[in-house]
C-alpha positions in Angstrom: 110.2 50.4 109.3 113.3 50.5 107.3 114.6 53.4 105.1 116.2 52.3 101.8 118.5 55.0 100.5 120.1 55.0 97.1 122.0 57.7 95.2 118.7 58.7 93.4 116.1 58.3 96.0 115.1 57.0 99.5 111.9 55.2 100.6 110.4 53.5 103.6 109.5 49.8 103.2 106.3 48.1 104.3 104.0 51.1 104.2 100.5 49.9 103.8 97.7 52.1 102.7 94.3 52.4 104.2 90.7 52.7 102.9 87.6 54.5 104.0 86.2 51.1 105.0 89.0 50.9 107.6 89.3 54.5 108.9 86.7 57.1 109.8 88.7 59.8 108.0 91.8 59.8 105.8 93.3 62.6 107.9 93.0 60.6 111.2 94.0 57.4 109.3 97.2 59.0 108.1 98.1 60.2 111.6 97.3 56.7 113.0 99.5 55.0 110.5 102.4 57.3 111.5 101.7 56.6 115.2 101.6 52.9 114.5 104.9 53.1 112.8 106.6 54.8 115.8 104.9 52.2 118.0 102.7 54.6 119.9 99.5 53.1 121.3 97.0 55.7 120.0 94.8 54.3 117.2 92.6 55.9 114.5 89.6 55.3 116.7 91.3 57.0 119.6 92.1 60.0 117.4 88.5 60.4 116.1 87.2 60.3 119.7 89.8 62.7 121.1 88.9 65.2 118.3 85.1 64.8 118.7 85.0 63.7 115.0 83.2 60.5 116.0 80.4 62.5 117.4 80.2 65.2 114.7 77.4 65.6 112.2 78.2 67.5 109.1 75.5 69.1 106.9 75.5 71.8 104.4 72.5 73.7 102.9 73.6 73.0 99.3 74.8 69.4 99.9 78.5 70.3 99.9 80.4 66.9 99.7 83.1 68.3 102.1 80.7 69.0 105.0 81.6 65.8 106.8 85.4 66.2 106.4 87.4 66.8 109.6 89.1 69.9 108.3 86.0 71.6 106.8 83.9 73.9 108.9 84.5 72.7 112.5 88.1 71.6 112.8 87.8 68.1 114.2 91.6 67.5 114.0 93.4 69.9 116.3 93.0 68.1 119.6 94.4 64.8 118.3 97.5 66.7 117.1 98.0 67.8 120.7 97.8 64.2 121.9 100.7 63.0 119.7 104.0 62.1 121.4 106.1 64.0 119.0 106.7 67.5 117.7 104.8 68.4 114.6 106.0 70.8 111.9 103.3 72.1 109.6 103.5 74.0 106.3 100.5 75.9 105.0 100.4 77.0 101.4 98.6 80.3 101.1 95.5 80.8 99.1 95.4 82.3 95.6 94.2 85.6 97.1 97.3 86.0 99.3 100.6 86.2 97.4 103.4 84.2 98.9 106.5 86.2 99.8 109.1 83.8 98.6 107.7 80.7 97.0 111.0 79.1 96.2 112.2 79.4 99.8 108.9 77.9 101.0 109.3 74.9 98.6 112.9 74.4 99.8 111.7 74.3 103.4 109.0 71.8 102.6 111.3 69.6 100.5 114.0 69.6 103.2 111.5 68.7 106.0 110.0 65.8 103.9 113.5 64.5 103.2 114.6 64.7 106.8 111.5 62.9 108.0 111.9 60.1 105.5 115.6 59.8 106.3 114.6 59.3 110.0 112.2 56.6 108.9 109.0 58.6 109.7 106.2 58.9 107.1 105.0 62.5 106.2 101.3 63.4 106.5 100.1 65.7 103.7 96.7 67.1 102.7 93.9 69.2 104.0 90.4 67.9 103.5 91.8 64.5 102.7 95.0 63.1 104.0 97.7 60.9 102.6 101.2 59.7 103.4 104.6 60.4 101.7 106.9 57.4 102.0 109.7 58.3 99.6 111.5 61.1 97.8 113.8 61.5 94.8 115.7 64.4 93.3 
């Protein structure tokens, strides 16, 4: 994929989305799209099998709609991260109950990491319960 930089922004061309009809989970789907882009042979199906997500049953006593998500309750996502061929840098925003030490510094780290990844031509995965892809940035 090609990066298109201008003075105001940069973006990666030809980034297709995905739907729940195509992928078992948006988190695994986002990771699979990144792997596809760097021409790695692992697919979304591979990732959901590696994590055990393909075999997981999610239930909740009060019908919580998040019970079947890969990052809710049993973390059915960590093993596929270990199977990826590249280094992963994660940023975790703290909850409302834990104050952040330096929120501005945290934001700057995240913005810089996103910019650097896009500039290298690699999509950025974001999200928790649901996943998505960042394909561009602007000032």
